[in-house]
RODOMI-49127 format. One record per residue (C-alpha): x, y, z; residue in three letters; chain. Coordinates in Angstrom, 3 decimals. Layout:
<rs>
((X Y Z) ALA A);
...
</rs>
This chain:
<rs>
((-5.680 -25.523 35.778) MET A);
((-3.833 -23.622 33.519) ALA A);
((-4.072 -19.717 34.502) THR A);
((-1.582 -18.620 32.065) THR A);
((-2.139 -17.329 28.318) ILE A);
((0.242 -18.009 25.719) LYS A);
((1.867 -14.934 24.937) SER A);
((3.762 -15.909 21.701) THR A);
((0.447 -16.447 19.916) ASP A);
((-0.389 -13.243 18.454) LEU A);
((-2.640 -14.249 15.203) ASP A);
((-6.236 -12.895 15.884) PHE A);
((-7.554 -16.785 15.722) ASN A);
((-5.109 -18.185 17.860) ASN A);
((-5.429 -15.365 20.328) ILE A);
((-9.135 -16.244 20.236) LYS A);
((-8.674 -19.555 20.617) ASN A);
((-6.210 -19.201 23.734) ASN A);
((-9.355 -17.016 25.562) LEU A);
((-11.931 -19.653 24.474) LYS A);
((-9.118 -22.268 25.965) GLU A);
((-8.879 -20.011 28.912) PHE A);
((-11.965 -20.032 30.219) LEU A);
((-13.313 -23.280 29.285) ALA A);
((-11.104 -24.677 32.230) GLN A);
((-13.307 -23.158 34.548) THR A);
((-16.068 -24.339 36.507) PRO A);
((-18.233 -21.652 35.511) GLU A);
((-17.702 -22.569 31.493) PHE A);
((-16.786 -26.487 31.356) ALA A);
((-20.017 -26.464 29.086) ASP A);
((-20.191 -23.393 27.837) TYR A);
((-20.469 -23.057 23.786) ASN A);
((-19.010 -20.189 22.777) PHE A);
((-19.684 -19.637 19.177) GLU A);
((-23.662 -20.126 20.146) ALA A);
((-23.425 -17.032 22.580) SER A);
((-23.241 -13.691 22.829) GLY A);
((-19.872 -14.021 24.499) LEU A);
((-18.284 -14.779 21.254) SER A);
((-18.301 -11.225 20.226) SER A);
((-16.918 -10.030 23.590) ILE A);
((-13.609 -12.843 22.715) LEU A);
((-13.404 -11.011 19.163) ASP A);
((-13.233 -7.056 20.893) VAL A);
((-10.615 -8.560 23.231) LEU A);
((-8.635 -10.838 20.916) ALA A);
((-8.949 -7.791 18.248) TYR A);
((-7.584 -5.294 21.103) ASN A);
((-4.668 -7.814 21.895) THR A);
((-3.979 -8.362 18.501) HIS A);
((-3.955 -4.332 17.838) TYR A);
((-1.663 -3.733 20.742) ASN A);
((0.633 -6.582 20.078) SER A);
((1.007 -5.434 16.500) LEU A);
((1.433 -1.903 17.324) LEU A);
((4.625 -2.754 20.138) ALA A);
((5.866 -5.165 17.360) ASN A);
((6.250 -1.841 15.058) PHE A);
((7.397 0.364 17.558) ALA A);
((9.802 -2.045 19.177) LEU A);
((11.109 -2.213 15.490) ASN A);
((11.590 1.331 14.960) GLU A);
((13.783 1.811 17.963) SER A);
((17.053 -0.394 16.624) PHE A);
((18.866 0.957 13.549) LEU A);
((18.534 -2.969 11.800) SER A);
((14.826 -3.144 11.733) THR A);
((13.289 0.680 11.606) ALA A);
((11.550 1.672 8.521) GLN A);
((10.510 5.046 8.838) LEU A);
((12.722 7.791 7.977) ARG A);
((12.166 9.946 11.541) PRO A);
((13.696 6.787 13.068) SER A);
((16.394 6.379 11.328) LEU A);
((17.298 9.683 10.874) VAL A);
((16.567 10.024 15.231) SER A);
((18.872 6.582 15.800) LEU A);
((21.489 8.063 13.520) ALA A);
((22.132 10.744 14.632) ASN A);
((22.245 9.204 18.037) ALA A);
((25.462 7.802 16.686) LEU A);
((26.973 11.158 15.629) GLY A);
((26.198 10.446 11.939) TYR A);
((25.892 13.253 9.634) SER A);
((23.123 11.916 7.093) ILE A);
((23.484 13.073 3.276) GLY A);
((21.425 16.005 2.066) SER A);
((20.480 16.652 -1.194) LYS A);
((23.527 17.945 -3.347) SER A);
((23.381 19.775 -6.229) ALA A);
((23.765 19.383 -9.642) SER A);
((27.062 20.391 -11.116) CYS A);
((27.926 21.821 -15.283) ALA A);
((31.454 22.180 -16.473) ILE A);
((31.468 25.391 -18.636) ILE A);
((34.587 27.470 -20.408) ASN A);
((33.499 31.314 -19.770) LEU A);
((35.231 34.133 -21.661) TYR A);
((34.690 37.583 -23.309) VAL A);
((36.190 39.586 -25.782) ILE A);
((37.493 43.288 -24.621) ASN A);
((39.183 45.610 -26.543) PRO A);
((40.272 47.716 -23.636) GLU A);
((42.824 44.949 -22.807) GLN A);
((43.137 45.285 -19.247) PRO A);
((45.491 43.202 -17.301) THR A);
((42.663 41.053 -15.620) THR A);
((39.106 40.559 -14.970) MET A);
((37.000 39.154 -12.427) THR A);
((33.903 37.376 -12.413) LEU A);
((32.682 37.477 -8.527) PRO A);
((31.356 33.664 -6.952) GLU A);
((27.892 33.720 -7.178) GLY A);
((27.414 34.664 -10.599) PHE A);
((24.610 32.929 -12.150) SER A);
((22.950 31.268 -15.196) PHE A);
((19.770 29.738 -16.135) THR A);
((18.808 26.261 -18.092) SER A);
((16.125 24.379 -18.431) THR A);
((15.351 20.656 -17.691) VAL A);
((12.023 18.877 -19.035) ASP A);
((10.329 22.522 -19.076) GLY A);
((11.680 23.264 -15.988) LYS A);
((13.578 26.553 -15.308) SER A);
((16.788 26.198 -12.579) TYR A);
((19.200 28.070 -11.242) THR A);
((23.029 27.569 -11.874) PHE A);
((26.136 29.495 -10.171) LYS A);
((29.516 29.546 -9.448) THR A);
((30.989 28.862 -6.103) ARG A);
((34.560 30.674 -6.409) GLN A);
((35.841 34.188 -7.737) THR A);
((36.713 33.573 -10.996) LEU A);
((39.958 35.447 -12.550) ILE A);
((40.763 36.199 -16.393) ALA A);
((43.871 37.760 -18.072) THR A);
((44.322 38.342 -21.985) ASN A);
((45.419 35.226 -23.973) ASN A);
((47.196 37.508 -26.838) GLY A);
((43.769 38.115 -28.866) SER A);
((41.813 40.178 -26.715) ASN A);
((39.765 36.795 -24.998) GLN A);
((39.797 36.436 -21.447) TYR A);
((39.140 32.917 -20.167) TYR A);
((37.817 32.760 -16.540) PHE A);
((39.490 30.377 -14.356) ARG A);
((40.311 29.017 -10.814) VAL A);
((43.931 29.279 -11.073) GLU A);
((45.228 27.697 -14.123) GLU A);
((42.243 25.926 -14.698) ASN A);
((39.425 27.749 -17.119) GLN A);
((37.237 24.449 -16.980) ASN A);
((34.402 26.234 -14.438) VAL A);
((32.196 24.414 -12.176) ALA A);
((28.702 25.696 -11.935) ILE A);
((26.168 24.168 -9.510) TYR A);
((22.473 24.709 -8.838) GLU A);
((21.337 26.177 -6.427) GLY A);
((19.378 29.274 -4.945) THR A);
((21.522 31.240 -2.066) GLU A);
((19.167 31.508 1.259) LYS A);
((19.707 33.297 4.521) ARG A);
((18.631 32.598 7.933) LYS A);
((18.727 35.304 10.994) MET A);
((19.462 34.152 14.685) PHE A);
((19.333 35.948 17.683) ILE A);
((21.427 33.728 20.386) ALA A);
((19.802 32.811 23.759) GLY A);
((21.596 31.851 26.917) PRO A);
((24.237 29.303 26.481) ALA A);
((22.774 27.258 29.369) THR A);
((19.423 26.647 27.585) GLU A);
((21.830 24.937 25.193) ASN A);
((19.351 26.295 22.315) THR A);
((19.429 24.586 18.825) THR A);
((18.522 26.690 15.545) TYR A);
((15.830 25.445 13.356) VAL A);
((16.315 25.599 9.510) ILE A);
((13.076 25.523 7.806) PRO A);
((13.838 23.374 4.646) THR A);
((14.242 20.213 3.494) ASN A);
((16.275 21.132 0.306) ASN A);
((19.361 22.145 2.017) ILE A);
((22.378 21.511 0.194) ASP A);
((24.684 21.076 3.417) LEU A);
((28.345 21.568 1.660) ASN A);
((27.283 25.044 0.749) THR A);
((26.283 26.289 4.900) VAL A);
((28.079 28.960 5.656) LYS A);
((27.685 29.912 9.479) VAL A);
((28.659 33.851 10.637) ARG A);
((28.095 34.741 13.803) VAL A);
((27.708 38.945 14.848) TYR A);
((28.511 40.605 18.246) ALA A);
((25.342 42.737 17.871) ASP A);
((22.639 43.254 15.002) THR A);
((23.984 46.320 14.191) ALA A);
((27.547 45.596 13.322) THR A);
((29.288 44.090 10.329) SER A);
((32.239 42.157 11.568) VAL A);
((31.915 38.577 12.305) TYR A);
((33.658 35.056 13.442) ASP A);
((33.054 32.500 11.029) SER A);
((32.659 29.071 12.742) TYR A);
((33.310 26.012 10.702) THR A);
((31.190 22.923 10.530) LYS A);
((33.040 19.957 12.964) ILE A);
((33.684 17.619 10.497) ASN A);
((35.944 19.766 8.850) ASP A);
((38.202 20.153 11.934) VAL A);
((41.183 18.080 13.007) VAL A);
((41.656 19.303 16.613) SER A);
((38.643 21.045 19.420) ILE A);
((39.425 22.900 22.112) ASN A);
((37.147 25.649 24.230) LYS A);
((37.774 28.150 22.408) GLU A);
((37.140 26.030 18.697) SER A);
((34.608 28.213 16.897) LYS A);
((32.367 25.158 15.530) ILE A);
((28.666 24.361 14.368) TYR A);
((26.306 21.226 13.469) VAL A);
((23.645 21.333 11.382) VAL A);
((22.070 17.923 10.779) LYS A);
((18.314 16.280 9.648) GLU A);
((15.655 16.388 12.287) THR A);
((13.048 13.595 12.253) PRO A);
((10.601 15.610 10.684) ASN A);
((12.937 16.113 7.451) GLY A);
((14.188 19.943 8.025) GLN A);
((17.413 20.891 9.642) TYR A);
((18.462 22.058 13.517) GLU A);
((22.123 24.280 13.552) LEU A);
((23.837 23.409 17.305) THR A);
((26.821 25.187 18.735) PHE A);
((29.366 23.816 21.263) GLY A);
((28.833 23.742 24.889) ASN A);
((30.633 26.647 25.729) GLY A);
((33.327 25.046 28.193) SER A);
((35.360 22.261 26.617) ARG A);
((33.851 21.701 23.295) LEU A);
((34.115 24.835 21.399) GLY A);
((32.355 28.439 21.959) VAL A);
((28.890 28.521 21.999) PHE A);
((27.741 32.250 20.865) PRO A);
((26.828 34.707 23.635) ASN A);
((23.174 35.722 24.518) ALA A);
((22.285 38.878 21.943) GLY A);
((24.646 37.638 19.339) ASN A);
((22.822 37.903 15.637) LYS A);
((23.263 34.431 13.747) ILE A);
((24.083 34.206 10.099) GLU A);
((23.160 31.097 8.462) VAL A);
((23.202 31.197 4.450) THR A);
((22.895 27.525 2.143) TYR A);
((22.094 26.924 -0.866) ASP A);
((18.288 25.632 -1.677) SER A);
((19.082 22.957 -4.174) VAL A);
((16.544 20.694 -6.750) ALA A);
((19.254 17.596 -6.356) GLY A);
((18.300 15.190 -9.168) PRO A);
((15.856 16.631 -11.197) GLU A);
((18.525 19.417 -12.577) SER A);
((20.260 16.787 -13.921) ASN A);
((21.103 16.708 -17.559) GLY A);
((21.073 20.841 -18.590) ALA A);
((23.430 21.465 -21.190) ARG A);
((22.078 25.401 -22.156) THR A);
((23.398 28.258 -19.591) PHE A);
((22.510 31.763 -19.907) VAL A);
((24.027 33.908 -18.185) PRO A);
((21.885 36.112 -15.238) VAL A);
((24.105 38.713 -14.626) ASN A);
((26.120 41.054 -16.567) SER A);
((30.071 41.722 -17.428) VAL A);
((30.763 45.150 -18.003) PHE A);
((33.907 46.916 -19.319) ASP A);
((35.480 49.651 -17.422) SER A);
((33.296 52.376 -19.165) GLN A);
((30.385 50.554 -18.031) GLY A);
((29.880 48.802 -21.687) ASN A);
((28.202 45.754 -21.242) VAL A);
((30.024 42.546 -22.792) LEU A);
((28.702 39.216 -24.250) GLU A);
((29.685 36.184 -22.065) LEU A);
((30.419 33.691 -24.368) ASN A);
((29.730 30.021 -22.418) VAL A);
((30.658 26.700 -24.175) VAL A);
((29.471 23.432 -22.057) THR A);
((32.116 20.926 -21.974) LEU A);
((29.542 18.447 -19.639) MET A);
((26.241 18.696 -18.772) GLY A);
((24.949 19.026 -15.330) SER A);
((24.630 15.979 -13.372) GLU A);
((25.619 14.316 -9.615) ALA A);
((22.529 16.078 -8.518) GLY A);
((20.980 13.504 -5.581) LYS A);
((18.245 13.313 -3.086) ASP A);
((18.775 12.722 0.521) LYS A);
((19.989 9.847 1.438) GLU A);
((18.051 7.082 1.306) VAL A);
((17.808 4.519 4.268) LEU A);
((19.249 1.814 3.316) GLU A);
((22.512 4.047 2.559) SER A);
((21.702 5.559 6.188) ILE A);
((21.320 2.174 7.940) ARG A);
((24.794 0.453 6.542) LYS A);
((27.172 3.740 6.897) ASN A);
((25.767 5.163 10.123) ALA A);
((27.592 2.200 12.276) PRO A);
((30.605 2.514 10.382) TYR A);
((30.894 6.223 11.330) MET A);
((30.068 5.730 14.175) TYR A);
((33.601 3.040 14.707) ALA A);
((35.654 5.311 12.772) THR A);
((35.239 8.200 14.934) GLN A);
((36.206 10.908 12.595) ASN A);
((39.914 8.952 11.999) ARG A);
((41.262 7.349 9.204) MET A);
((42.329 4.007 10.868) VAL A);
((41.444 0.970 9.177) THR A);
((40.625 0.531 5.452) ALA A);
((36.962 0.055 6.408) LEU A);
((37.384 3.951 7.813) ASP A);
((38.837 5.076 4.258) TYR A);
((35.935 4.145 2.865) SER A);
((33.385 5.226 5.124) SER A);
((35.168 9.206 5.774) LEU A);
((35.044 9.226 1.793) VAL A);
((31.893 8.401 0.743) LEU A);
((30.392 10.794 3.428) ASN A);
((32.229 13.855 2.454) LYS A);
((32.347 13.104 -1.311) PHE A);
((28.976 11.247 -1.659) SER A);
((28.077 13.289 -4.189) ASN A);
((30.403 12.329 -7.071) VAL A);
((31.091 8.632 -5.739) ILE A);
((28.763 5.887 -6.357) SER A);
((30.389 3.380 -4.023) ASP A);
((33.621 2.561 -2.970) ILE A);
((36.080 -0.432 -1.574) LYS A);
((39.201 0.063 0.459) SER A);
((41.763 -2.814 1.286) TRP A);
((45.503 -2.993 3.341) GLY A);
((47.979 -3.269 0.991) GLY A);
((48.449 -6.363 3.344) GLU A);
((45.588 -8.049 1.194) ASP A);
((46.831 -6.739 -2.463) ASN A);
((48.248 -9.082 -4.995) LEU A);
((50.681 -8.722 -4.922) PRO A);
((51.099 -7.470 -1.100) PRO A);
((52.033 -3.522 -0.629) GLU A);
((52.337 -2.925 3.185) TYR A);
((52.241 0.636 4.148) GLY A);
((49.688 1.355 1.647) THR A);
((45.673 1.533 1.442) VAL A);
((43.714 1.041 -1.766) PHE A);
((40.586 2.748 -3.136) LEU A);
((38.466 1.626 -5.814) SER A);
((36.107 3.719 -6.660) ILE A);
((33.028 4.017 -8.424) VAL A);
((32.406 7.760 -9.541) PHE A);
((28.589 9.138 -10.513) SER A);
((30.615 11.548 -13.156) THR A);
((32.760 10.716 -15.978) GLU A);
((34.350 13.883 -15.936) ASP A);
((37.694 13.579 -15.463) GLU A);
((38.768 17.221 -14.095) ASN A);
((36.146 16.314 -11.375) ILE A);
((37.709 13.083 -11.091) ILE A);
((41.130 14.374 -10.590) ALA A);
((39.903 16.664 -8.296) ALA A);
((38.400 14.310 -6.127) THR A);
((41.014 12.041 -5.751) LYS A);
((43.404 14.848 -4.981) GLU A);
((41.006 16.049 -2.165) SER A);
((40.823 12.901 -0.472) ILE A);
((44.011 12.339 -0.425) ILE A);
((44.137 15.909 1.223) SER A);
((41.729 14.452 3.563) VAL A);
((43.548 11.481 4.470) ALA A);
((46.731 13.540 5.553) LYS A);
((44.822 15.192 8.260) ASN A);
((42.553 12.304 9.532) LEU A);
((44.820 9.255 8.993) SER A);
((46.249 8.434 12.162) VAL A);
((49.547 6.990 10.260) ALA A);
((51.452 7.325 7.195) SER A);
((49.737 5.481 4.987) PHE A);
((50.182 6.135 1.178) ASP A);
((46.613 5.745 -0.742) ILE A);
((46.627 4.365 -4.246) LYS A);
((43.813 4.247 -7.117) PHE A);
((42.935 1.502 -8.641) THR A);
((40.155 1.340 -11.024) ASP A);
((37.356 -0.852 -11.186) PRO A);
((37.192 -4.330 -12.867) ILE A);
((34.016 -5.339 -14.176) ILE A);
((33.325 -8.909 -15.218) THR A);
((29.726 -8.876 -17.065) TYR A);
((27.437 -12.330 -16.580) LEU A);
((26.146 -13.425 -19.606) GLU A);
((23.090 -15.638 -18.761) VAL A);
((20.811 -17.746 -21.155) ASP A);
((17.727 -19.201 -19.349) THR A);
((15.713 -22.283 -20.176) PHE A);
((12.020 -22.377 -18.616) PHE A);
((9.402 -24.892 -19.319) GLN A);
((6.120 -23.126 -19.825) TRP A);
((2.523 -24.814 -19.877) ASN A);
((0.901 -22.957 -22.288) PRO A);
((-2.885 -24.630 -21.346) SER A);
((-2.131 -22.063 -17.518) LEU A);
((-2.630 -18.773 -19.687) THR A);
((-4.028 -16.911 -22.036) SER A);
((-0.739 -15.223 -22.743) ARG A);
((1.540 -15.883 -25.852) SER A);
((5.567 -17.859 -25.958) GLN A);
((6.299 -14.474 -27.122) THR A);
((4.920 -12.476 -24.319) ASP A);
((6.081 -14.863 -21.574) ILE A);
((9.716 -15.112 -22.755) GLU A);
((9.691 -11.091 -22.395) SER A);
((8.464 -10.695 -19.004) SER A);
((11.434 -13.350 -18.041) VAL A);
((13.573 -11.710 -19.725) THR A);
((12.439 -8.128 -17.936) ASN A);
((12.626 -10.035 -14.235) THR A);
((16.444 -11.051 -15.144) ALA A);
((17.003 -7.431 -15.904) ASN A);
((15.180 -5.770 -12.914) ASN A);
((16.856 -8.355 -10.802) TYR A);
((20.118 -7.798 -11.909) PHE A);
((19.868 -3.825 -11.915) ALA A);
((18.783 -4.459 -8.016) LEU A);
((21.640 -6.867 -7.240) GLU A);
((24.393 -6.564 -9.212) LEU A);
((26.925 -3.387 -10.037) GLY A);
((28.124 -2.424 -6.504) GLY A);
((31.522 -3.966 -4.498) PHE A);
((30.509 -6.688 -2.466) ASN A);
((27.714 -7.939 -3.861) LYS A);
((27.579 -11.401 -5.494) SER A);
((25.714 -13.574 -7.716) PHE A);
((23.575 -16.511 -6.465) ARG A);
((21.635 -18.278 -9.622) ARG A);
((18.847 -19.931 -7.352) SER A);
((17.990 -16.737 -6.296) ASN A);
((17.708 -15.551 -9.917) LEU A);
((15.742 -18.761 -10.615) LEU A);
((13.259 -18.245 -8.148) THR A);
((12.270 -14.776 -9.421) LYS A);
((11.920 -16.160 -13.016) ILE A);
((9.547 -18.811 -11.595) ASP A);
((7.497 -16.414 -9.655) ASP A);
((7.193 -14.315 -13.147) THR A);
((3.738 -16.313 -14.387) ASP A);
((2.001 -19.150 -12.747) PRO A);
((2.455 -21.053 -16.569) SER A);
((6.480 -21.279 -15.704) ILE A);
((6.820 -24.598 -13.738) LEU A);
((10.455 -24.673 -13.264) SER A);
((13.924 -23.066 -14.824) SER A);
((17.034 -23.588 -15.445) ARG A);
((20.277 -21.079 -16.533) ALA A);
((23.654 -21.544 -17.920) ILE A);
((26.283 -18.954 -16.610) VAL A);
((28.902 -17.374 -18.387) LYS A);
((31.684 -14.659 -17.198) MET A);
((32.635 -11.757 -19.627) GLN A);
((35.759 -9.867 -19.434) SER A);
((36.485 -6.844 -21.882) ARG A);
((39.821 -5.400 -22.777) PHE A);
((41.173 -2.943 -25.482) ILE A);
((44.371 -4.316 -27.086) PRO A);
((47.264 -2.174 -27.846) ASP A);
((48.644 -1.688 -30.999) SER A);
((51.893 -3.190 -30.429) ASN A);
((53.114 -7.132 -28.872) LEU A);
((51.686 -6.764 -25.064) VAL A);
((51.602 -9.401 -22.426) ASN A);
((47.860 -9.319 -20.946) TYR A);
((46.853 -10.888 -17.401) GLN A);
((42.938 -10.928 -17.672) ILE A);
((41.504 -11.832 -14.211) SER A);
((38.065 -13.218 -13.582) PHE A);
((36.514 -12.991 -9.998) PRO A);
((36.570 -16.569 -9.909) ALA A);
((37.724 -20.092 -10.568) SER A);
((37.327 -20.939 -14.619) ILE A);
((35.815 -24.328 -14.971) ALA A);
((38.970 -27.147 -16.495) ALA A);
((38.825 -28.068 -20.244) PRO A);
((37.330 -30.944 -21.291) ASN A);
((37.311 -32.980 -24.664) THR A);
((34.011 -31.964 -26.038) SER A);
((34.070 -28.099 -25.858) SER A);
((36.423 -24.967 -25.044) SER A);
((36.009 -23.314 -21.923) THR A);
((37.250 -20.116 -23.205) ILE A);
((36.231 -18.100 -26.200) THR A);
((36.825 -14.801 -27.454) SER A);
((34.615 -12.220 -29.894) SER A);
((36.353 -11.907 -33.532) SER A);
((39.186 -9.642 -33.466) PHE A);
((41.733 -8.993 -36.260) ASN A);
((45.454 -10.459 -36.517) ILE A);
((47.939 -11.513 -38.912) LEU A);
((45.506 -9.328 -41.835) GLY A);
((42.880 -11.965 -41.220) ARG A);
((40.254 -12.079 -38.721) VAL A);
((40.154 -14.654 -35.975) GLY A);
((38.796 -15.532 -32.350) TYR A);
((40.548 -17.006 -29.473) MET A);
((39.843 -20.247 -27.492) ARG A);
((41.317 -22.679 -25.801) ASN A);
((42.276 -26.313 -27.048) ARG A);
((39.998 -29.247 -26.016) LEU A);
((41.120 -30.893 -22.875) ASN A);
((44.008 -28.103 -22.572) SER A);
((44.602 -24.253 -20.695) THR A);
((46.917 -23.573 -23.808) VAL A);
((45.042 -20.717 -25.879) MET A);
((45.186 -20.750 -29.708) GLU A);
((43.674 -18.685 -32.306) ILE A);
((41.191 -19.883 -35.176) ILE A);
((40.597 -18.415 -38.528) ASP A);
((36.889 -16.909 -38.498) VAL A);
((36.710 -17.897 -42.272) SER A);
((38.775 -21.247 -43.016) THR A);
((38.031 -22.788 -38.811) GLY A);
((42.051 -23.421 -39.621) ASN A);
((44.407 -22.588 -36.565) THR A);
((46.159 -19.690 -37.366) MET A);
((47.852 -19.651 -33.913) LEU A);
((48.980 -22.539 -31.954) ASP A);
((50.087 -21.059 -28.143) ASN A);
((49.496 -17.451 -27.335) VAL A);
((49.377 -17.659 -23.871) GLY A);
((47.083 -20.219 -21.241) GLU A);
((44.379 -19.712 -18.124) TYR A);
((44.813 -20.694 -14.503) ASP A);
((41.676 -22.725 -14.135) PRO A);
((41.818 -22.077 -10.101) THR A);
((43.286 -18.402 -10.003) LEU A);
((40.716 -17.876 -12.515) GLY A);
((43.360 -16.146 -14.551) ILE A);
((44.004 -15.194 -18.450) LEU A);
((47.283 -15.246 -19.860) THR A);
((48.056 -13.732 -23.505) LEU A);
((52.285 -13.426 -24.609) ASN A);
((53.006 -10.923 -26.805) SER A);
((49.570 -10.722 -28.221) PHE A);
((49.088 -8.041 -31.074) LYS A);
((45.523 -7.962 -32.359) GLY A);
((43.173 -4.627 -33.220) THR A);
((39.400 -4.484 -32.956) VAL A);
((37.394 -6.069 -35.175) ALA A);
((35.037 -3.433 -37.312) SER A);
((31.789 -2.511 -35.383) GLY A);
((33.218 -3.670 -31.858) SER A);
((35.229 -1.117 -29.472) SER A);
((36.661 -4.160 -27.690) TYR A);
((37.270 -7.809 -27.101) ILE A);
((35.116 -9.981 -25.195) LYS A);
((36.536 -12.744 -23.613) ILE A);
((33.713 -15.763 -21.984) VAL A);
((35.097 -18.019 -19.778) ALA A);
((32.456 -20.798 -18.063) LEU A);
((33.051 -20.024 -14.491) PRO A);
((33.702 -23.570 -12.113) ALA A);
((30.926 -22.640 -10.153) ASN A);
((27.716 -21.283 -12.242) GLU A);
((25.592 -21.519 -8.785) SER A);
((27.559 -18.682 -7.262) ASN A);
((30.046 -15.778 -7.819) ILE A);
((31.495 -13.623 -5.439) ASN A);
((33.616 -10.805 -6.217) THR A);
((36.383 -9.607 -4.057) ASN A);
((39.066 -6.591 -3.629) LEU A);
((37.618 -4.583 -6.720) ASN A);
((35.827 -6.576 -8.749) ASN A);
((32.057 -5.482 -10.095) LEU A);
((29.889 -7.740 -11.792) LEU A);
((27.148 -6.299 -14.446) SER A);
((25.117 -8.054 -16.882) TYR A);
((25.231 -8.363 -20.001) ASP A);
((21.661 -8.605 -21.503) ASN A);
((22.278 -8.198 -25.185) THR A);
((24.448 -10.909 -24.554) ALA A);
((22.015 -12.940 -22.638) SER A);
((18.448 -15.005 -23.686) THR A);
((15.212 -16.306 -22.390) SER A);
((13.674 -19.153 -24.002) SER A);
((10.572 -21.087 -23.127) ALA A);
((10.337 -25.079 -23.678) VAL A);
((6.579 -26.127 -23.939) ILE A);
((5.308 -29.187 -22.040) THR A);
((1.757 -30.164 -21.185) ASN A);
((3.022 -31.436 -17.749) THR A);
((1.582 -29.634 -14.638) VAL A);
</rs>
């Protein structure tokens, strides 16, 4: 007789049936009709309780692992155990010029750190401020432009300074100090420790991630997110891992409380504070906005924590492998970097040993911020790299996908119009590409797209798609050799149609376009108006490597366009992978969705 119940069947009905099968094998219930008795209700309760507890156990187990946890508190706790610093909200930043006209002609003028401005976004007011002391000198016209060193393009950041005081407890109690806020920008935290509440003399403590070496004398601190969404401050252990404040010391924490992305888009900034001359007269502070506020972000999202925490744990705050460079740079500059890819010089084409290549997608277009960030990355690498590698930055190469979708549609299975269905399919494609493309190491798989399209509406019976790769370049006005790379192999030439074509451009005083000769990899230029060949050999393409080479090309962009498009048919339309600094994007303006009416079911 069976004496066990199958523990792997956790469905409610399966559990109940297993209980009945178990009881039916006992002599007391051998001929018992379970469904016609009150015992059936008892079995329902037992099955429900077992099912409910199994679900709770399954959920609890999932929340114990970084790869399966779904709740933010669980991910925060697991990431903290790996020593990962979870990204906080970050302040929105704007670039402005500031100047006053001062007839007194002093040698210099000073604008203090924390000088504030107000701005409005969507009817809500926000405070922006400087984070450095600014110095101005006379430009010869009694105009004083405030600047940081020699740069008069000043960054101002959204946020309001907050202050929290604690009295240190005994080191033996390993006290943590709670900062009750969800809106802290960790980049703005400053920790000062005073001997007592009466003195103004303090010791400044440094964030542990910014310290190169640590000993028992190091004054370090850690501020990290807690599972409840707030933040806590901790110090070293008072022996080998840094100094712990003495009991009775006053601990002062200052930080900026920021709104994150809500304050992006501000363009008009009104000074809150005033600037005075030596006589106490108020001078008009002129504000010229060069770049509206951007780069404000919310806390790091769950998938980012899940992805980055193991990598940061592996790096141990040092740069050894190429992946270490990506992890540490993204962690330290996440407020201005959307994505990053790094690779060693041995993997580069051509190889360049002793070099680490970084390709970065910035969340800002301001060249000053981008240049300053790159300089900061090099500085960080000098402190954290264990080998003397050079760093080279290379821009991402974007390849656009053009997708022409055709789907069989039975109008008798829906009340919606053909135009409405085609619009829905277009939206499905747009949403798919928005989620699946746009970052490094993201590939296109046609089958996944077609599955989404088939699920758009029950009246769509099947679908197919023609996929093309598109590269864009801006030609030089001189004779130049170009090498245009695609992330995948290009289809071999055939006798019926060209594998590679281009958009129209100006050349030799006429408008032409480029294509490969039929059954040949040689490129030629065709006159748009006559269809005749203008130039019969301007380059060729390598189908296997996916590289198009143009020799001594001198064309200009056609009217109404800002670049020349090169469109190539991939050798494998089903799957397009990226490598190194390649990114895939979607050109929805060159893509189509068309219904093919059918009466079949």
